[in-house]
C-alpha positions as CSV (number, residue, x, y, z in Angstrom):
1,M,97.5,108.5,117.3
2,P,100.3,106.5,115.6
3,P,103.5,105.6,117.5
4,T,106.1,108.4,117.7
5,D,109.1,109.2,119.8
6,D,106.9,111.4,121.9
7,N,104.4,108.6,122.9
8,T,106.6,105.4,122.8
9,V,108.7,103.6,125.4
10,Q,111.7,102.1,123.6
11,F,113.5,99.0,124.9
12,T,116.7,97.5,123.4
13,L,117.8,94.0,124.2
14,K,121.3,92.9,125.3
15,P,122.4,89.3,125.9
16,V,123.0,88.1,129.4
17,T,123.5,84.4,128.5
18,N,125.6,83.5,125.4
19,G,122.5,82.4,123.6
20,L,120.3,79.4,124.6
21,G,122.1,77.4,127.3
22,H,121.3,74.3,129.3
23,I,120.6,74.8,133.0
24,A,123.4,72.7,134.4
25,D,121.6,71.0,137.3
26,D,121.8,67.4,138.5
27,T,119.1,66.3,136.0
28,Y,121.1,67.7,133.1
29,T,124.4,66.2,134.1
30,A,122.8,62.8,134.9
31,A,121.1,62.7,131.5
32,L,124.4,63.6,129.8
33,D,126.3,60.9,131.7
34,S,123.8,58.3,130.7
35,A,123.6,59.4,127.1
36,S,127.4,59.5,126.8
37,Q,127.4,55.7,126.9
38,G,125.9,55.6,123.5
39,G,123.4,53.0,122.2
40,D,119.9,53.0,123.6
41,D,120.6,55.6,126.3
42,L,121.7,58.0,123.7
43,Q,118.8,57.2,121.4
44,E,116.4,58.1,124.3
45,W,118.1,61.5,124.5
46,F,117.6,62.2,120.8
47,D,114.1,60.7,120.8
48,S,113.1,63.3,123.4
49,T,114.4,66.0,121.1
50,N,112.9,64.7,117.9
51,Q,109.5,64.3,119.5
52,T,109.4,68.1,120.1
53,A,108.4,68.5,116.5
54,D,104.9,68.1,117.7
55,F,105.3,71.2,119.9
56,W,106.7,73.3,117.0
57,N,104.0,72.2,114.6
58,W,101.4,73.1,117.2
59,M,103.0,76.5,117.7
60,Y,103.0,77.0,114.0
61,E,99.3,76.1,113.7
62,N,98.1,78.1,116.7
63,P,100.2,81.3,116.8
64,D,97.5,83.3,118.5
65,D,96.4,80.8,121.1
66,A,99.6,78.9,122.1
67,F,100.5,81.1,125.1
68,A,98.5,81.5,128.2
69,P,99.1,83.8,131.2
70,G,100.5,82.3,134.4
71,Q,102.6,82.9,137.5
72,D,106.1,81.8,138.5
73,P,106.7,80.4,142.1
74,E,107.4,84.0,143.3
75,G,104.1,85.2,142.0
76,N,105.5,87.1,139.0
77,P,103.4,87.2,135.8
78,I,104.7,85.0,133.0
79,Q,103.4,83.5,129.8
80,M,103.4,79.8,129.2
81,A,103.0,77.3,126.3
82,S,102.9,73.6,126.5
83,N,102.1,70.8,124.1
84,G,103.5,67.3,123.8
85,N,106.8,66.9,125.5
86,L,108.0,70.5,125.6
87,D,107.1,73.4,127.9
88,M,108.0,77.0,127.2
89,R,107.7,80.0,129.4
90,N,108.6,83.7,128.9
91,G,109.3,86.0,131.8
92,V,109.8,89.8,132.0
93,F,111.0,91.1,135.4
94,S,111.9,94.4,136.8
95,R,113.9,92.6,139.5
96,N,114.9,95.2,142.0
97,L,114.9,98.3,139.8
98,P,117.9,100.3,140.9
99,D,117.2,103.4,142.8
100,E,118.9,105.6,140.2
101,L,116.4,104.3,137.6
102,D,113.4,104.8,139.8
103,G,112.4,108.2,138.4
104,L,114.1,107.8,135.0
105,T,113.4,110.4,132.4
106,D,114.3,110.6,128.7
107,A,116.9,113.3,129.6
108,D,118.8,110.7,131.7
109,I,119.3,108.2,128.9
110,N,122.6,107.6,127.2
111,R,121.6,106.0,123.8
112,D,125.0,104.4,123.4
113,D,124.7,102.6,126.8
114,P,121.0,102.5,127.7
115,P,120.2,102.0,131.4
116,I,118.9,98.5,132.2
117,A,115.4,98.4,133.7
118,G,114.7,94.7,133.7
119,I,115.4,91.3,132.2
120,G,113.5,89.0,129.9
121,T,113.8,85.2,129.6
122,I,112.8,82.5,127.2
123,Q,113.0,79.0,128.8
124,T,112.1,75.5,127.6
125,R,111.9,72.2,129.4
126,N,111.8,68.8,127.8
127,T,109.2,66.9,129.9
128,T,110.8,63.6,128.8
129,S,114.5,64.2,129.5
130,K,113.7,66.8,132.2
131,V,116.4,69.0,130.6
132,S,115.9,72.8,130.7
133,Q,117.3,75.5,128.5
134,T,117.3,79.3,129.1
135,L,118.0,82.5,127.2
136,T,118.3,85.6,129.3
137,L,118.2,89.2,127.8
138,S,118.5,92.5,129.6
139,L,116.0,95.3,128.8
140,G,117.7,98.6,128.2
141,V,115.6,101.8,128.2
142,A,116.5,103.4,124.8
143,G,113.8,106.1,124.8
144,L,110.9,107.5,126.8
145,P,108.2,110.0,126.0
146,P,109.3,113.4,127.2
147,S,106.5,113.7,129.7
148,L,107.1,110.2,131.3
149,V,108.9,109.6,134.6
150,L,109.6,105.8,134.7
151,T,109.1,104.2,138.2
152,K,109.0,100.7,139.5
153,A,105.2,100.9,139.6
154,L,104.9,102.1,136.0
155,F,107.3,99.4,134.8
156,G,104.6,96.8,135.6
157,D,102.4,98.3,132.9
158,L,105.1,97.4,130.4
159,I,105.2,93.7,131.2
160,Q,102.2,92.4,129.2
161,P,103.1,94.5,126.1
162,A,106.6,93.1,126.3
163,Y,105.2,89.6,126.4
164,K,103.2,90.3,123.3
165,N,106.3,91.4,121.5
166,F,108.3,88.3,122.7
167,R,105.4,86.3,121.4
168,T,105.6,88.0,118.0
169,Y,109.3,87.0,117.7
170,I,108.7,83.4,118.8
171,N,105.8,83.0,116.4
172,K,107.6,84.5,113.4
173,S,110.7,82.5,114.2
174,T,108.8,79.2,114.4
175,K,107.2,80.0,111.0
176,A,110.6,80.8,109.4
177,F,112.4,77.8,110.7
178,K,109.6,75.4,110.0
179,E,109.2,76.5,106.4
180,A,113.0,76.3,105.9
181,S,113.1,72.8,107.4
182,E,110.4,71.3,105.3
183,V,112.3,71.2,101.9
184,E,114.1,68.4,100.2
185,S,117.6,69.8,100.8
186,P,117.5,72.0,104.0
187,D,120.5,74.4,104.4
188,I,119.8,76.4,107.6
189,D,121.9,79.3,108.7
190,P,120.2,80.1,112.1
191,Q,121.4,83.7,112.4
192,E,120.3,84.5,108.9
193,L,116.9,83.0,109.4
194,A,116.4,84.8,112.7
195,E,117.0,88.3,111.1
196,E,113.5,88.7,109.6
197,P,111.5,87.6,112.6
198,A,113.7,90.0,114.7
199,A,113.0,92.8,112.3
200,D,109.3,92.0,112.4
201,A,109.2,92.1,116.2
202,S,111.2,95.3,116.2
203,A,108.7,96.9,113.9
204,E,105.7,96.1,116.1
205,A,104.6,98.9,118.5
206,E,102.5,97.3,121.3
207,E,99.7,99.4,122.7
208,L,99.9,100.2,126.4
209,S,97.3,100.4,129.1
210,G,97.1,101.3,132.8
211,E,98.5,104.3,134.7
212,I,101.4,104.7,132.3
213,V,99.0,105.9,129.6
214,E,97.9,108.7,131.8
215,E,101.6,109.7,132.1
216,G,102.0,110.1,128.3
217,A,103.1,106.7,127.0
218,E,100.9,104.9,124.5
219,Y,103.2,102.3,122.9
220,L,106.1,100.0,123.7
221,A,108.7,99.1,121.0
222,I,111.5,96.6,121.4
223,E,114.6,96.6,119.2
224,W,115.8,93.0,118.6
225,G,118.6,93.6,116.2
226,S,121.5,93.4,118.7
227,V,120.5,89.9,119.9
228,V,119.8,88.1,116.6
229,G,122.7,85.7,117.2
230,E,121.5,84.8,120.7
231,V,117.8,84.3,119.8
232,A,118.7,82.2,116.8
233,G,119.2,79.3,119.1
234,V,115.5,79.1,119.7
235,G,115.1,78.4,116.0
236,V,117.8,75.7,116.0
237,I,116.0,73.6,118.6
238,A,112.9,73.9,116.4
239,A,114.6,73.1,113.1
240,L,116.4,69.9,114.2
241,P,113.2,67.8,115.0
242,L,111.3,69.3,112.2
243,I,113.9,68.2,109.6
244,F,114.0,64.8,111.2
245,Q,110.2,64.5,110.9
246,F,110.0,65.8,107.3
247,L,113.0,63.9,105.9
248,G,112.3,60.6,107.6
249,E,113.3,58.5,104.5
250,K,116.8,60.1,104.5
251,L,120.0,59.0,106.3
252,I,120.0,61.6,109.2
253,N,122.8,62.4,111.7
254,S,122.2,64.9,114.5
255,V,125.2,66.0,116.5
256,S,125.1,67.8,119.9
257,I,128.4,68.9,121.5
258,H,128.3,70.1,125.1
259,N,131.0,72.1,126.9
260,L,131.1,71.4,130.7
261,T,134.5,73.1,131.2
262,D,135.6,76.6,132.2
263,I,137.4,76.9,128.8
264,D,136.0,78.4,125.6
265,F,136.3,76.2,122.6
266,S,136.0,76.9,118.9
267,W,134.8,74.3,116.4
268,D,135.4,73.7,112.8
269,I,134.3,71.1,110.2
270,L,137.7,70.2,108.6
271,L,136.4,67.8,106.1
272,Q,132.9,66.9,104.7
273,K,133.8,63.6,103.1
274,H,130.3,62.4,102.4
275,G,126.8,64.0,102.7
276,E,125.8,67.5,103.4
277,T,125.0,69.8,106.3
278,T,121.4,70.8,107.0
279,V,121.9,72.7,110.2
280,M,125.0,74.5,111.5
281,P,125.4,76.1,114.9
282,K,124.2,79.7,115.1
283,D,127.7,81.2,115.5
284,Q,129.4,80.5,112.2
285,V,131.7,83.5,112.3
286,N,133.5,82.9,115.6
287,R,132.5,79.3,115.8
288,K,132.6,79.6,119.5
289,L,131.4,77.0,122.1
290,P,131.4,79.1,125.3
291,K,132.5,77.8,128.7
292,M,130.1,76.7,131.3
293,D,129.5,79.6,133.7
294,Y,127.1,81.3,136.0
295,N,124.6,83.8,134.6
296,T,125.5,87.3,135.7
297,D,122.7,89.9,135.3
298,S,123.0,93.6,134.8
299,W,123.4,94.3,138.5
300,G,126.1,91.7,139.0
301,D,123.8,89.1,140.6
302,H,125.0,85.5,140.0
303,T,122.7,82.5,139.4
304,T,123.2,79.6,141.8
305,V,123.2,77.1,138.9
306,K,125.6,77.3,136.0
307,V,124.6,77.4,132.3
308,A,126.2,75.0,129.8
309,Y,126.3,75.7,126.1
310,D,126.2,73.3,123.2
311,A,126.8,73.3,119.4
312,E,124.1,71.6,117.3
313,F,124.7,70.2,113.9
314,Q,122.7,68.0,111.5
315,F,123.8,66.1,108.4
316,I,122.0,64.1,105.7
317,N,123.2,62.0,102.8
318,S,123.4,63.7,99.5
319,S,121.8,60.9,97.5
320,D,119.4,58.0,98.1
321,L,122.3,55.5,98.6
322,G,124.8,58.0,99.9
323,S,126.8,58.0,103.1
324,I,127.6,60.6,105.8
325,G,131.2,61.2,106.8
326,Y,133.2,64.1,108.3
327,V,136.1,65.3,110.5
328,L,135.7,68.2,112.9
329,S,137.9,69.9,115.4
330,L,137.5,71.3,118.9
331,T,140.1,73.9,119.8
332,P,140.4,75.1,123.4
333,S,141.3,78.7,124.3
334,N,143.9,77.7,127.0
335,G,146.5,76.2,124.7
336,S,145.8,72.6,125.4
337,P,145.9,70.2,122.4
338,E,143.2,70.4,119.8
339,A,140.7,67.5,119.6
340,K,139.9,65.9,116.3
341,A,136.7,63.8,115.9
342,V,135.6,61.5,113.1
343,V,132.1,60.2,112.2
344,S,131.6,57.7,109.4
345,I,128.0,56.6,108.6
346,P,128.1,54.5,105.5
347,W,125.0,53.5,103.6
348,A,126.0,49.8,103.9
349,G,128.1,48.6,106.8
350,K,128.7,49.7,110.4
351,N,129.1,53.2,111.7
352,T,132.4,54.3,113.2
353,I,133.3,57.1,115.6
354,W,136.8,58.3,116.8
355,V,138.2,61.1,118.8
356,G,141.9,61.9,119.5
357,Q,144.9,64.0,118.7
358,S,146.4,64.1,115.2
359,D,148.4,66.6,113.1
360,D,147.7,64.7,109.9
361,D,145.6,66.3,107.2
362,P,141.8,65.7,107.6
363,D,141.5,63.3,104.7
364,K,144.2,61.0,106.2
365,I,142.6,61.3,109.7
366,Y,139.3,60.2,108.1
367,G,140.9,57.3,106.2
368,D,142.8,56.1,109.3
369,H,139.8,56.2,111.7
370,S,136.7,55.3,109.7
371,S,137.1,51.5,109.8
372,P,134.4,49.8,112.0
373,D,135.5,48.9,115.5
374,D,132.1,48.3,117.1
375,R,132.5,51.1,119.7
376,L,129.4,53.1,120.7
377,S,131.5,55.5,122.9
378,V,135.1,56.6,122.8
379,T,137.0,58.9,125.2
380,A,140.3,60.7,124.9
381,D,142.3,63.1,127.1
382,F,143.7,66.4,125.9
383,G,145.8,68.2,128.5
384,T,143.3,69.9,130.8
385,Y,140.1,68.4,129.3
386,T,138.5,65.1,128.2
387,V,136.2,64.5,125.2
388,T,133.7,61.6,125.0
389,W,132.2,60.9,121.6
390,A,129.2,58.6,121.5
391,I,126.8,57.3,118.8
392,S,123.2,55.9,119.2
393,K,123.5,52.9,116.9
394,L,126.1,51.1,114.8
395,Q,123.8,50.2,111.9
396,G,120.2,49.6,110.9
397,Q,117.0,51.5,111.5
398,T,115.4,52.9,114.6
399,G,111.6,53.2,114.5
400,G,111.7,52.7,110.7
401,Q,114.2,55.5,110.1
402,Y,117.9,55.6,109.4
403,F,118.6,58.1,112.2
404,Y,121.9,58.2,114.1
405,G,122.7,60.6,116.9
406,I,126.1,61.8,118.0
407,L,126.8,63.3,121.5
408,G,130.0,65.0,122.3
409,T,130.8,66.0,125.9
410,I,133.8,68.1,126.9
411,K,134.7,67.8,130.6
412,P,137.6,68.8,132.8
413,K,140.2,66.1,132.9
414,T,140.3,64.2,136.2
415,S,143.6,63.0,137.6
């Protein structure tokens, strides 16, 4: 019998984290502090990211065999994938299903505000840098077969089908971002690229098994449309190393800006003086870089470790002997001064970075602060926060490629 409203459990996804965030533990902060010095330490940071191209290529080539079942330390079933220097795991958990949902029927459901029955996670860990990222989504119950009464026990029969659906999204997303990355002039809008994989995963109805089938449920469907912006971040971390690998002969500049404050920031590229953009952050409408904060799930539980968010960019030169140069801004939500940052990567000569305050027009800012000064790292204070702007190399090749990484860290100002 095909899937219908009368035999299908329907989940809808809602974001818990603001997209894919870094788990802000001691390993993460130590790695950032080291990389913020620029030079070889920063190159190691980007090397660990660029090497994950092996993982994404492997995922692309083995979509049906990449994931294996496993258990987390608490004994919960998870699915795992690992190859090269990146580990990935997905988790679907009922947590403590609230008593008011234990015995849920279709008549109890408010479609405009579906009750939350569990959470799903997508997590990655770079085995070289030891840095972990996490995306957490809540699972809202948007529809149940009329004959089904959902209980904590029956929720367990939905976990493996939910994993299969998560796997569908990840596989489709990997394919979309890989194919968009391996062209001569990549121009990646993460949210736009994530829409088709999300639609494909939403269209898949996964077959159920176990006791829940005896209660009248035969399929599980998950609606991904409301979290396209959040899940797009998974594609970004795939696209950056894949472009680096495919366009190795180009001048390539990857940029990673991390917000370690309790202030939201907005970013903007004020001037693209030289070169072109290959990857922009997923949120190109609000251009928001969220504050570092604890995860709060649907029951108000707080994580013990904060999650820190970043904005990822990538630029290449427009022609074989072209340069890369731009001015961007970071605007805090608390009224503190706006930070302006300059990157100048000429085809011939030394690279230059600068960060500071200026009310001049972007072209003048670039002209005033793009002359070489041999600094690998610069720091400036802005009211309540401090920005450090670092570059991996001032000139020349690394491993036979003209790759230069930029790391921006935004931290609370210390007195």
